[in-house]
matplotlib code that plots the C-alpha trace (Angstrom):
import matplotlib.pyplot as plt

x = [-63.8, -64.7, -66.7, -63.7, -61.6, -64.2, -64.6, -60.8, -60.1, -62.7, -61.4, -57.8, -58.7, -61.0, -58.2, -55.9, -58.4, -58.8, -55.1, -54.7, -57.7, -56.3, -52.9, -54.5, -57.2, -55.8, -52.1, -50.8, -53.1, -51.7, -48.1, -48.8, -50.0, -46.8, -44.4, -41.8, -40.5, -41.5, -44.3, -41.9, -39.7, -42.7, -43.8, -40.3, -40.5, -44.0, -42.7, -40.0, -42.4, -45.4, -43.2, -41.9, -45.3, -47.6, -46.0, -46.9, -50.4, -51.1, -49.7, -51.2, -54.6, -54.3, -53.3, -56.3, -58.7, -57.2, -57.7, -61.3, -61.9, -60.5, -62.2, -65.5, -65.5, -68.9, -70.6, -73.0, -70.4, -67.5, -67.4, -67.4, -64.4, -62.5, -63.2, -62.0, -58.8, -58.3, -58.7, -56.2, -53.8, -54.2, -53.5, -50.2, -49.2, -50.1, -48.0, -45.0, -45.1, -46.4, -46.2, -43.2, -40.6, -41.7, -41.9, -38.4, -37.0, -38.9, -37.6, -34.0, -34.7, -33.3, -33.4, -29.9, -30.6, -34.2, -34.8, -36.3, -39.6, -40.1, -43.5, -44.7, -43.5, -45.4, -48.5, -48.1, -47.8, -51.0, -52.9, -51.9, -52.7, -56.2, -56.8, -55.3, -57.7, -60.6, -59.5, -59.1, -62.4, -64.0, -62.3, -63.4, -67.0, -67.1, -65.8, -68.4, -71.1, -69.9, -69.9, -73.4]
y = [22.0, 20.2, 23.2, 25.4, 23.1, 22.9, 26.6, 27.3, 24.7, 26.1, 29.6, 28.5, 26.6, 29.3, 31.9, 29.6, 29.4, 33.1, 33.7, 31.2, 32.6, 36.1, 34.9, 33.4, 35.9, 39.2, 39.3, 37.3, 39.2, 42.5, 41.2, 39.9, 43.4, 45.0, 46.1, 43.7, 41.1, 42.9, 40.4, 37.5, 39.3, 40.0, 36.4, 35.3, 37.6, 36.3, 32.7, 33.3, 35.0, 32.7, 29.7, 30.1, 30.3, 28.0, 24.7, 25.3, 26.5, 23.5, 21.0, 22.8, 22.7, 19.0, 18.4, 20.4, 18.5, 15.2, 16.2, 17.2, 13.9, 11.9, 14.1, 14.2, 10.7, 9.8, 13.1, 13.4, 15.2, 12.9, 11.6, 15.1, 16.0, 12.8, 13.6, 17.2, 15.8, 13.6, 16.6, 18.6, 15.7, 15.7, 19.5, 18.9, 16.1, 18.3, 21.2, 19.0, 17.2, 19.9, 23.5, 23.6, 22.5, 25.3, 27.8, 26.8, 27.5, 30.8, 32.0, 31.9, 33.5, 36.9, 38.6, 37.3, 33.6, 32.9, 30.0, 30.7, 29.0, 30.9, 32.3, 28.8, 27.5, 30.2, 29.5, 25.8, 26.8, 28.8, 25.9, 23.6, 26.3, 26.7, 22.9, 23.1, 26.0, 23.9, 21.1, 23.3, 25.1, 21.6, 20.8, 24.0, 23.5, 20.1, 21.5, 24.3, 21.7, 19.4, 22.4, 23.3]
z = [-52.8, -56.0, -57.2, -56.7, -58.8, -61.5, -61.8, -61.6, -64.2, -66.5, -66.2, -66.8, -69.9, -71.1, -70.8, -72.7, -75.5, -75.5, -75.8, -78.6, -80.4, -80.1, -81.5, -84.5, -85.4, -84.0, -83.3, -86.3, -88.6, -87.3, -87.6, -91.1, -92.2, -91.2, -94.0, -95.5, -93.0, -89.8, -89.2, -89.1, -86.6, -84.4, -84.6, -83.6, -80.5, -79.7, -80.1, -77.6, -75.2, -75.4, -76.1, -72.5, -71.0, -73.0, -72.1, -68.4, -69.3, -71.5, -69.1, -66.1, -67.8, -68.5, -64.9, -63.6, -65.8, -64.7, -61.0, -61.8, -63.6, -60.5, -57.9, -59.7, -61.1, -59.9, -61.1, -64.0, -66.2, -65.6, -69.2, -70.5, -68.3, -69.4, -73.0, -72.5, -70.9, -73.9, -76.2, -74.2, -74.3, -78.1, -78.2, -76.2, -78.6, -81.6, -80.1, -79.6, -82.9, -85.3, -83.9, -81.6, -84.3, -86.6, -83.7, -82.6, -86.0, -86.4, -83.0, -84.4, -87.8, -88.6, -92.0, -92.7, -91.9, -92.8, -95.2, -98.6, -97.6, -94.3, -95.4, -96.2, -92.9, -91.0, -93.0, -92.1, -88.4, -88.8, -90.3, -87.4, -84.9, -86.3, -85.8, -82.3, -81.5, -82.6, -80.3, -77.2, -77.9, -78.0, -74.7, -73.1, -74.4, -72.8, -69.5, -69.5, -70.2, -67.4, -65.0, -65.9]

ax = plt.figure().add_subplot(projection="3d")
ax.plot(x, y, z, "-o")
ax.set_aspect("equal")
plt.show()
């Protein structure tokens, strides 16, 4: 049963990393290459869509890692799992404090109501997102190492 939890948790976190990596290095680059302000409108739609899913994915991943840490507390990789959990908790805190506020504003923007600094705000979101990706990649790496 523990092995199933370990593998399932690793897959769930790995998929989350893949989605976030894709957003940063594929989807946003495609959107930013669109003419005029189309990219911001695409990001707003993506923010609404992924904004509804990602809180469950992040919290669910954190819960799965916590369950793994408790169930496998006496295993050789327990410290790695606990550290991965701490990194995932950091990613949730980063999301709530840094990324979600910008995303919530962006979801509401239209060509008529965007602030003058909308491009700078999206660039700021991107910078925070790159840091969050590094954090969740580190967590994923620790989980894979604990699994091995």
